[in-house]
C-alpha positions in Angstrom: 14.6 -30.8 15.2 14.5 -30.3 11.5 11.7 -32.5 9.6 12.3 -33.7 6.0 9.7 -32.5 3.6 8.8 -33.4 0.0 6.4 -32.5 -2.2 4.3 -34.5 -4.7 5.8 -34.5 -8.1 3.2 -32.3 -9.7 5.7 -30.1 -11.4 6.9 -33.1 -13.1 3.8 -33.9 -14.1 2.7 -30.3 -15.6 6.0 -30.3 -17.4 4.9 -33.9 -19.0 1.4 -32.2 -19.3 3.1 -29.1 -21.3 5.3 -30.7 -23.5 2.4 -33.3 -24.5 0.2 -30.4 -25.1 3.0 -28.5 -27.2 3.7 -32.2 -28.9 -0.2 -32.7 -29.6 -0.2 -28.8 -31.1 2.6 -29.4 -33.5 1.3 -32.7 -34.8 -2.4 -31.5 -35.2 -1.6 -27.8 -36.3 -4.0 -26.7 -33.5 -3.4 -22.9 -32.7 -6.0 -22.8 -29.9 -5.9 -23.5 -26.0 -4.4 -27.0 -25.6 -6.0 -29.0 -22.4 -3.6 -28.9 -19.7 -4.1 -31.4 -16.8 -3.7 -29.3 -13.4 -1.8 -31.2 -10.9 -2.1 -30.9 -7.0 0.5 -31.1 -4.7 1.2 -30.7 -0.9 4.4 -30.7 1.3 4.8 -34.0 3.0 6.1 -35.5 6.2 8.7 -37.5 4.4 9.4 -40.2 7.1 5.9 -41.3 7.4 3.9 -40.2 4.6 5.9 -40.4 1.3 5.8 -43.9 0.6 1.9 -43.7 1.3 1.7 -41.4 -1.5 3.7 -43.2 -4.0 1.1 -45.8 -3.5 -1.7 -43.5 -3.4 -0.2 -42.0 -6.9 0.1 -45.4 -8.4 -3.3 -47.0 -7.2 -5.1 -44.2 -8.8 -5.8 -45.9 -12.1 -6.6 -49.1 -10.3 -9.3 -46.9 -8.0 -10.7 -45.2 -11.1 -11.2 -48.6 -12.6 -9.0 -48.0 -15.6 -7.0 -51.1 -14.9 -6.7 -53.8 -12.6 -2.8 -53.5 -11.4 -0.7 -50.6 -11.3 1.6 -52.3 -13.7 -1.2 -52.3 -16.2 -1.1 -48.3 -16.4 1.1 -47.1 -19.4 2.0 -44.0 -17.5 2.5 -45.3 -14.1 5.8 -44.6 -12.2 5.2 -48.5 -10.7 7.2 -49.5 -13.8 10.2 -47.8 -12.3 9.4 -48.4 -8.2 8.3 -52.0 -8.5 9.8 -53.4 -11.7 12.9 -51.6 -11.9 12.6 -49.9 -15.5 14.8 -46.8 -16.3 13.2 -43.7 -16.6 15.1 -40.4 -17.2 11.8 -38.7 -15.2 11.6 -40.3 -12.1 14.3 -39.7 -9.5 14.2 -41.8 -6.4 13.2 -40.3 -2.9 15.5 -41.0 0.0 12.8 -43.1 1.9 12.3 -45.2 -1.3 15.7 -46.0 -1.3 15.6 -47.0 2.4 13.4 -49.8 1.6 16.2 -52.0 1.0 20.1 -51.6 0.5 20.1 -53.2 -3.1 17.7 -52.5 -6.1 16.4 -56.5 -6.4 15.7 -56.3 -2.7 14.2 -52.8 -2.9 12.0 -53.7 -6.1 10.6 -56.9 -4.5 10.1 -54.8 -0.9 8.3 -52.1 -3.1 6.2 -54.8 -4.8 5.2 -56.0 -1.6 3.9 -52.8 -0.1 1.0 -53.1 -2.9 0.1 -56.5 -1.5 -1.9 -54.7 1.4 -4.6 -52.0 0.4 -3.8 -48.6 1.5 -5.4 -47.6 4.8 -8.7 -45.6 3.7 -7.7 -42.8 6.5 -4.4 -42.4 4.7 -6.2 -42.2 1.2 -8.6 -39.5 3.2 -5.5 -37.6 4.4 -3.7 -37.4 1.4 -7.0 -36.2 -0.5 -7.5 -33.5 2.1 -3.9 -32.1 2.2 -3.8 -32.2 -1.7 -7.3 -30.6 -2.2 -6.9 -27.9 0.4 -3.2 -27.5 0.1 -2.3 -28.4 3.4 0.8 -30.1 4.8 0.4 -33.7 5.0 1.7 -35.1 8.4 1.7 -34.9 12.2 0.5 -31.9 13.9 3.9 -30.8 14.9 4.7 -30.9 11.2 2.1 -28.8 10.1 2.9 -26.3 13.0 6.4 -26.1 11.7 5.5 -25.5 8.0 2.8 -22.8 9.1 5.6 -21.0 11.0 8.0 -21.3 8.1 5.2 -20.1 5.5 3.5 -17.5 7.6 0.1 -19.1 6.7 -2.1 -21.7 7.6 -1.0 -25.2 6.9 -3.8 -27.6 7.8 -7.4 -27.4 7.9 -9.2 -25.0 9.9 -12.1 -25.3 12.0 -15.7 -24.4 10.5 -17.2 -21.1 11.9 -16.1 -18.2 13.0 -13.4 -18.2 15.7 -14.2 -17.3 19.4 -13.0 -14.0 20.8 -11.0 -15.9 23.1 -9.1 -17.4 20.1 -8.5 -14.1 18.4 -7.1 -12.8 21.9 -4.5 -15.6 22.0 -3.6 -15.4 18.3 -3.3 -11.8 18.6 -1.2 -12.0 21.8 1.0 -14.7 20.1 1.7 -12.3 17.3 2.8 -9.5 19.8 5.5 -11.6 21.2 
């Protein structure tokens, strides 16, 4: 079974930050280092987590106390996703497009997602995955990503592995 994945829009954010820094340098005559905002991302199991990531990202300014609602944040993608404002930067994910058949219904359904609070467990999973550079999704999805990348894609256990675990992993490597 192939699992669809997506990656949080970190590259777009980095491009915006870079072009903004360049524009700032040009306007101010700054020749030194420009402040660059680093964005984190993670591979995400699209079926279950993409819309949660959308909500997480668009609610960040609200959680930070910067605004009362996502629509109040000037740079939020909420303007496009919930209010239909055209954007050359935002390309809708297929999970977003599946919310409804036509745009007016999709916008209304998307706004309805924000009437309920984002579950703190999901918020914790998203933070853990982005901060740790892990895959966000089911255990099966994480194992598929680990196999594809040849590296760990989920949080490991603390401490030294038991010799039994090391033997099992070595045996799997021999197969």
